[in-house]
C-alpha positions in Angstrom: -165.9 -7.0 47.1 -165.8 -3.4 45.7 -164.3 -0.3 47.2 -167.6 1.0 48.4 -168.2 -2.1 50.5 -164.6 -2.7 51.6 -164.1 0.8 53.0 -167.8 1.5 54.0 -167.8 4.7 51.9 -171.6 5.1 52.2 -171.5 4.9 56.0 -168.9 7.7 56.1 -170.7 9.9 53.5 -168.0 9.8 50.9 -167.2 8.4 47.5 -164.3 6.9 45.5 -163.4 10.1 43.7 -163.2 12.2 46.9 -161.2 9.5 48.7 -158.6 9.2 45.9 -158.2 13.0 45.6 -157.8 13.2 49.4 -155.1 10.5 49.2 -153.2 12.5 46.5 -153.4 15.6 48.7 -152.0 13.8 51.7 -149.2 12.2 49.6 -148.2 15.6 48.3 -147.9 17.1 51.7 -145.9 14.3 53.3 -143.8 12.9 50.4 -140.9 15.2 51.3 -139.9 12.4 53.6 -138.6 10.3 50.7 -135.9 12.9 50.2 -135.3 13.9 53.8 -135.1 10.5 55.4 -132.2 9.1 53.2 -130.4 12.4 53.7 -130.5 12.0 57.5 -130.0 8.3 57.8 -127.2 8.1 55.3 -125.0 10.2 57.7 -124.8 7.0 59.8 -123.1 5.1 56.9 -126.4 3.5 55.7 -126.7 3.2 51.9 -128.8 6.2 50.8 -130.4 4.4 47.9 -131.4 1.5 50.1 -132.8 3.9 52.7 -134.8 5.6 49.9 -136.3 2.2 49.0 -136.9 1.3 52.7 -138.6 4.7 53.3 -141.0 4.2 50.4 -141.8 0.6 51.2 -142.2 1.3 55.0 -144.5 4.2 54.2 -146.5 2.1 51.8 -146.7 -0.9 54.0 -147.6 1.1 57.1 -150.3 3.1 55.3 -151.7 -0.1 53.8 -152.0 -1.6 57.3 -153.7 1.6 58.4 -156.1 1.4 55.5 -157.2 -2.2 56.0 -156.9 -2.7 59.8 -158.3 0.7 61.0 -160.0 2.0 57.8 -158.7 5.5 58.7 -157.6 8.1 56.2 -154.1 8.5 57.6 -150.7 8.2 56.0 -147.6 6.7 57.7 -143.9 7.1 57.1 -140.6 7.3 59.0 -141.1 10.1 61.5 -139.3 13.4 61.6 -137.4 13.8 64.9 -137.1 10.1 65.5 -134.9 9.7 62.4 -132.7 12.6 63.7 -132.5 10.9 67.1 -131.6 7.6 65.4 -128.8 9.2 63.3 -127.4 12.1 65.3 -127.8 10.9 68.9 -127.8 7.1 68.9 -125.3 6.5 66.1 -123.1 9.6 65.6 -123.4 10.9 69.2 -123.2 7.7 71.3 -121.2 5.6 68.9 -123.5 2.7 68.3 -123.8 1.1 64.9 -126.8 1.8 62.7 -127.6 -1.9 62.8 -127.9 -1.7 66.6 -130.1 1.4 66.3 -132.4 -0.6 63.9 -132.5 -3.3 66.5 -133.6 -0.8 69.1 -136.4 0.4 66.7 -137.5 -3.2 66.3 -137.6 -3.8 70.1 -139.5 -0.5 70.6 -142.0 -1.6 68.0 -142.6 -4.9 69.8 -143.0 -3.1 73.1 -145.4 -0.6 71.4 -147.5 -3.5 70.1 -147.6 -5.1 73.6 -148.5 -1.8 75.3 -151.3 -1.2 72.8 -152.8 -4.7 73.1 -152.7 -4.6 76.9 -154.0 -1.1 77.3 -150.9 0.1 79.1 -150.4 2.7 76.4 -153.5 4.5 77.5 -152.2 4.5 81.0 -148.9 6.0 80.0 -150.4 8.7 77.8 -152.9 9.7 80.6 -149.9 10.0 83.0 -147.9 12.6 81.0 -149.1 16.1 81.6 -150.0 18.3 78.6 -147.2 20.8 79.3 -144.5 18.1 79.0 -146.1 16.6 75.9 -146.1 20.0 74.3 -142.5 20.7 75.4 -141.4 17.4 73.9 -142.8 18.3 70.5 -141.3 21.8 70.6 -137.9 20.4 71.8 -137.8 18.0 68.9 -138.6 20.9 66.6 -135.6 22.8 68.0 -133.4 19.7 67.6 -134.5 19.5 63.9 -133.8 23.2 63.6 -130.1 23.0 64.6 -129.6 20.0 62.3 -131.2 21.9 59.4 -129.2 25.1 60.0 -126.0 23.0 60.2 -126.8 21.1 57.0 -127.5 24.5 55.3 -124.2 25.9 56.4 -125.9 28.7 58.4 -124.7 27.4 61.7 -121.1 26.2 62.0 -118.8 25.0 64.7 -116.8 27.7 66.6 -114.2 26.8 69.2 -114.8 30.0 71.2 -118.6 30.1 71.3 -119.5 26.5 70.5 -121.5 27.6 67.4 -121.2 30.5 65.0 -122.6 32.0 61.8 -121.5 30.4 58.5 -120.7 32.1 55.3 -124.0 33.6 54.2 -122.6 34.4 50.7 -122.0 30.8 49.9 -124.3 29.3 47.2 -125.6 26.4 49.4 -126.7 28.9 52.1 -128.3 31.2 49.6 -130.2 28.3 48.0 -131.3 27.0 51.4 -132.6 30.4 52.4 -134.4 30.7 49.1 -135.9 27.3 49.5 -137.1 28.1 53.0 -138.7 31.4 51.9 -140.4 29.5 48.9 -141.9 26.9 51.3 -143.2 29.5 53.7 -144.8 31.5 50.9 -146.4 28.5 49.2 -147.7 27.3 52.6 -149.1 30.7 53.2 -150.9 30.6 49.9 -152.1 27.0 50.8 -150.4 25.4 47.9 -150.5 21.6 48.3 -147.0 20.0 48.5 -145.3 23.2 49.5 -142.4 21.4 51.3 -141.9 19.0 48.4 -141.9 21.8 45.9 -139.3 23.7 47.9 -137.0 20.6 48.0 -137.3 20.0 44.3 -136.8 23.7 43.4 -133.5 23.9 45.4 -132.3 20.7 43.8 -133.1 21.9 40.3 -131.3 25.2 41.0 -128.3 23.3 42.4 -128.2 21.3 39.1 -128.5 24.5 37.0 -125.5 26.0 38.9 -123.4 22.9 38.5 -123.3 22.1 42.2 -124.9 18.7 41.7 -125.0 16.4 38.6 -128.2 15.4 36.8 -128.6 11.6 36.5 -132.2 11.4 35.3 -135.5 11.2 37.0 -137.0 7.7 36.4 -135.3 4.3 36.8 -136.0 0.9 38.2 -135.8 0.9 42.1 -132.3 0.4 43.5 -131.5 -2.6 45.7 -132.7 -2.6 49.3 -130.3 -5.4 50.2 -127.8 -3.1 52.1 -130.4 -2.4 54.8 -132.9 -5.3 54.5 -132.9 -7.4 57.7 -129.6 -5.8 58.8 -130.9 -4.9 62.3 -128.8 -6.1 65.2 -131.3 -7.1 67.9 -128.8 -8.7 70.2 -126.6 -5.6 70.0 -129.5 -3.4 70.9 -129.9 -5.4 74.1 -126.7 -3.8 75.4 -127.3 -2.1 78.8 -126.6 1.3 77.2 -129.6 0.9 75.0 -132.1 0.8 77.8 -132.9 4.5 77.8 -132.6 4.7 74.0 -135.4 2.1 73.6 -137.4 3.9 76.3 -137.2 7.2 74.4 -138.2 5.5 71.1 -141.2 4.0 72.9 -142.3 7.2 74.6 -141.9 9.5 71.6 -143.7 6.9 69.4 -146.6 6.7 71.8 -147.0 10.4 72.3 -146.5 11.2 68.6 -148.9 8.5 67.3 -151.6 9.0 69.9 -151.6 12.8 69.5 -151.6 12.7 65.7 -154.2 9.9 65.4 -156.5 11.5 67.9 -156.3 15.0 66.4 -156.9 13.8 62.8 -159.6 11.4 63.8 -161.5 14.2 65.6 -161.1 16.4 62.6 -162.6 13.7 60.4 -165.4 12.9 62.9 -164.1 9.4 63.5 -163.5 9.8 67.2 -166.3 10.5 69.6 -165.7 12.0 73.0 -165.9 9.4 75.8 -165.5 6.5 73.4 -163.0 3.8 74.4 -160.1 2.9 72.1 -161.8 -0.2 70.7 -165.1 1.5 70.2 -163.6 4.5 68.4 -161.2 2.6 66.2 -158.2 4.4 67.9 -157.0 1.0 69.3 -156.9 -0.5 65.8 -155.2 2.6 64.4 -152.5 2.5 67.1 -152.1 -1.2 66.5 -151.5 -0.5 62.8 -149.0 2.2 63.8 -147.1 -0.2 66.0 -147.0 -2.9 63.2 -145.6 -0.2 60.9 -142.7 0.5 63.3 -142.0 -3.3 63.5 -142.0 -3.8 59.8 -140.0 -0.6 59.0 -137.1 -1.7 61.2 -136.9 -5.0 59.2 -136.8 -3.0 55.9 -134.1 -0.7 57.2 -135.5 2.6 58.4 -136.1 4.5 61.6 -139.5 4.5 63.4 -142.6 4.8 61.2 -145.5 6.9 62.5 -148.7 8.6 61.6 -148.2 11.9 59.8 -150.0 15.1 60.9 -150.0 16.1 57.3 -152.8 13.6 56.8 -155.0 16.4 58.1 -154.7 17.9 54.6 -156.4 14.9 53.1 -159.1 14.9 55.7 -159.7 18.6 54.9 -160.1 17.5 51.2 -162.8 15.1 52.3 -160.9 11.9 53.1 -162.8 9.7 55.7 -161.8 6.1 55.1 -158.9 3.8 54.4 -159.3 4.3 50.7 -157.5 7.6 51.2 -154.7 5.8 53.0 -154.6 3.1 50.3 -154.1 5.8 47.7 -151.3 7.3 49.7 -149.6 3.9 49.9 -149.9 3.2 46.2 -148.3 6.6 45.5 -145.4 5.8 47.8 -144.9 2.6 45.8 -144.9 4.6 42.6 -142.3 6.9 44.1 -139.8 4.0 44.1 -139.2 4.7 40.4 -137.8 8.3 41.0 -134.6 7.1 42.7 -132.3 9.1 40.4 -133.9 12.3 41.5 -133.7 11.4 45.2 -130.0 10.5 44.8 -129.1 14.0 43.7 -131.0 16.0 46.4 -128.2 17.7 48.5 -128.4 18.2 52.2 -129.0 22.0 51.8 -132.1 21.2 49.7 -133.7 19.2 52.5 -132.5 21.6 55.2 -135.3 24.2 54.4 -137.9 21.4 54.8 -136.4 20.3 58.2 -136.4 23.9 59.4 -139.9 24.6 58.3 -141.2 21.5 60.0 -139.2 22.5 63.1 -141.0 25.9 63.1 -144.4 24.2 62.9 -143.6 21.9 65.8 -142.5 24.8 68.0 -146.1 26.1 68.0 -146.6 23.6 70.8 -144.9 26.0 73.2 -148.3 27.9 73.3 -149.9 24.9 75.0 -147.6 25.1 78.0 -149.0 26.5 81.3 -146.4 29.3 81.7 -148.2 30.6 84.8 -147.3 27.5 86.9 -143.6 27.2 87.7 -144.0 23.4 88.4 -145.3 23.0 84.8 -143.3 25.6 82.9 -139.8 25.0 84.3 -139.7 21.3 83.6 -141.2 21.9 80.1 -138.7 24.6 79.2 -135.8 22.5 80.5 -137.0 19.5 78.4 -137.3 21.6 75.2 -133.9 23.4 75.7 -131.9 20.3 76.6 -132.7 18.6 73.3 -130.9 20.9 71.0 -128.2 21.9 73.4 -127.1 18.3 74.2 -128.0 17.1 70.7 -130.3 14.5 72.2 -134.0 14.0 72.5 -133.3 11.4 75.2 -131.6 13.9 77.5 -134.5 16.4 77.0 -137.1 13.8 78.0 -135.1 12.6 81.0 -134.4 16.1 82.4 -138.0 17.2 81.8 -139.5 14.1 83.5 -137.1 14.1 86.5 -137.5 17.9 87.1 -141.3 17.7 86.9 -141.4 14.9 89.5 -138.9 16.7 91.7 -140.7 20.1 91.6 -144.1 18.6 92.3 -142.7 16.6 95.2 -140.7 19.4 96.8 -143.6 21.9 96.5 -146.1 19.6 98.2 -148.0 18.8 95.1 -146.9 15.2 94.6 -150.5 14.0 94.4 -150.8 15.8 91.0 -148.2 13.4 89.5 -149.6 10.3 87.8 -148.0 7.0 88.7 -146.9 6.6 85.1 -144.7 9.7 85.4 -143.1 8.5 88.6 -142.2 5.3 86.8 -140.7 7.0 83.8 -138.8 9.6 85.8 -137.5 6.8 88.1 -136.3 4.8 85.1 -134.5 7.9 83.7 -132.9 8.6 87.1 -131.7 5.0 87.4 -130.2 5.2 84.0 -128.1 8.3 84.9 -127.1 6.8 88.2 -125.8 3.6 86.4 -124.5 5.2 83.2 -123.8 8.9 84.0 -121.6 9.5 80.9 -123.2 7.4 78.2 
């Protein structure tokens, strides 16, 4: 069976050359994750080289599943925001081990698979108002921003004011600022791979200035043994993990559904009024959930569909051959481990900050004219960076939304799914108020 037949290229009005070029385009726009993810997850004590391998393999495997199960032109990789929640909230903030956190990702993947198969996922998504969904994305963006600014040395701890301004004359800060400006300019000029170019440029400048040591570019992939199958599922069944798993599931569902739906509409793969099974969205979500499951076994945080896949669709990608190309390139990236190992935190900080800024555009989608919509949304977004927790932001937003609608006589506007989720978060705080 040839590629034309396997991916139904004629049906989608495309050809092999267009699909491969689209795959290369998507890879360039999302490959920054192979540098950023190890930088974030290694703060938990995970082996950075093993995380690098796990990131590449999880991205390749997830994208292959998307290619052959859904035949959609979408790349998958460990998600931004969820990796920060994994590292800075679950492990560093709450004191759980990274093995337990991987166990929570595994369980959330199993739940996501179950919710997708049973159709409950559609019920949950339908129950969360647009304002709150937008606030969650914007809040995660602000959460990433404070991490980025801290890694760059722009924001530092201050005993009097909680946070303060760092030394702007230090070389890491200057390099990070330059990297951020470079990414912004390249993106403005629509240069493909702008974020990746920014990371590499700062890393090369750091080497030239003697801040980091050059150890080569190409080598055989390092061992994945330090993270492979190291998840602690029993440890993740600890009572304190209940709301952590809930957050993983909710964010995975909203992120995957929103990304897949948006890109599929752009590619003409999703028709208005079509059911999940008819449109292919159900298969795509199933592929996404399988990727989360497999990624946790390899040793990385939740894998999800990347909005950057829209660049490949813009370049003409319409089928799984685009995704297959992305997956192959992630496998090829396994051989640049020496370069990934020397990327400093202040080189990935500009990428984090730029992605954060893009995510904050979601604030425009909030209905600011309605207090019962805007107040819970603003609270959800603000709580995330100020408590260093995506979980707290979701909880405060859901509870406040339900409370305001109830007390203003508009309880009928609240979907049963939101009552359920708000009730679960409220129960969690009642039982574990200080966790």
